[in-house]
N, C-alpha and C positions, 0 to 999 in steps of 0.2 A: 211270576215273571214270565216274559215272554222273549222269544228271538226270532226273527226269521232266518230262513236257510242261509246259512254263512255268515249271519250277523252276530252281535252281541245281546247277551242277557240285558232286558229293561224291566223294571218293577213298573206293572201296570195298574194294580190296585193294592189296597190295603183294606180287608173287610173281616167281619165277623161271620158271615155267610160260609156255607161249604160248596158254594157255586158261584161261578162267574160268567156273565155273557159278555163275551168280546166283541165289539162292533166296530165299525168304521175303517176296516181292514180292506185292503184293495183285493180284487177279484183275482181268483186263480193262484193264489200264493199259499206256500205252506209255512206253517209258524210251529214252534216247539214250545212246550209249556213246562213249567215247574213250580211247585209250591213248597212253603214252609210255615210252620206254626211259630208264633211269637208271643212273648210277654214284654212288659215294659222293661224287664231285665235280661232277657234271654231267648235266643232264636234257635229253633231245631235246625238240623240238617234239611237238605232239600230233597224233595221227594223224588221218585223216578221220572224221567222226562216222557213227556208224551206229545204227540203232534196232531194237528188238523190243518186241512187244506179249506180254504175257501172256495166256493164254486164260480165258474166262470160266468161272465155277463152272456147276454144273448148274441150271437153273430147276426149279420146282415145278409139275408139272401138276395142276392142281386139278380140273378136271372135263372129261368128254368127254359132251357132251349130245347123243342122237341125234335126228334128224328125219327127214322124208320125203327119202330118197336125200341125206343129209348128217349130218355130226357137227360141232358148235360146240366148239371147244377153248378153254379160258381157263386160262393160267398165270400164275405170279408169277416175276418177273426174279429171278436169282441177285443174292447181294451184289455190288456193283461193276457190275451191269448188263451189258448185252451191246449190241453194235453192230447186231445183228440176230438173227433166228432161223430155224432150219430145223425142219421137221415131218417126221418119218420115220413112216410108216404101213404096214401091211402086213395081209394076210388070208391065212388058209389054204385049202386044198382047192378049187381049186388056190392054191399059194403065190404071191403076188404082193406086190410092195412099191413103195413111191415115196418119194421125197425131195424137198420142196419147199421153197425160199427164201420166207419170208413177209415179210422184211423187218423192220423196229423196230416190231413190235406184240406184245401179250400175248394176242391171241386171234385164232383163224382159224376160219372155217366152211370145211370141206373138203364139197365138193359132187360130184356124179355118182357117187355110192357106190351098190350094190346093196343094196336093202332085204331084211332077214332075214339078211344076212352080218354075222359079228362081224369088226370091224376093231381093231386094237391100234395106240395111239399114243402117241409120245415126242417130245420137243422138245429141241433144244440151241441154245445161243447161239454166236455168233462174234464175234471181236474186228474191229478196224478193217482188220486185214489179211486178212480173211475166214478166219482159222484157227477151227474149231471146238471147242468146249469140251466138258464132259462131258453125257450125255444125262440128261434128267430121269426120273422115275418113268414107268412105263408105265400107261395106262388103255385100257380096252376099251369099245366101244360097238356096238350093233346098229340101223343105221337101220330106220325101220319106216314104212310108208305111212299116210297119213291115214285116217280113217274115212269112208266114202262112204255 
């Protein structure tokens, strides 16, 4: 049986297997599960309850706006949302990369960047169990110094 957070128990299958692959669930949702054995005349009690959360879908990275030693990112949450987000960014020559947890926001200014160097950015959401979903599209931006 399965129930969504705050919902009611529903029987989802009857099987002789000791495993079950639950599919077709919405992204970024937590479900609770329990099982019991049965024969044609008798049912056992239910097992302990366990939970699992689906991962979020991919957000959409809308803009990467460069500034002086910084780039500001704006993205749109995936359908179903996310508990929080991670920004992955990198540069080439020499190759360096960073992965930072930015929390439950849909924009972030990355500071401390080198002016004149192109950086590539992508974002992914994670669920309440901190399991990451798919990455967004990638955007590039090159920070530039101000005019003096």
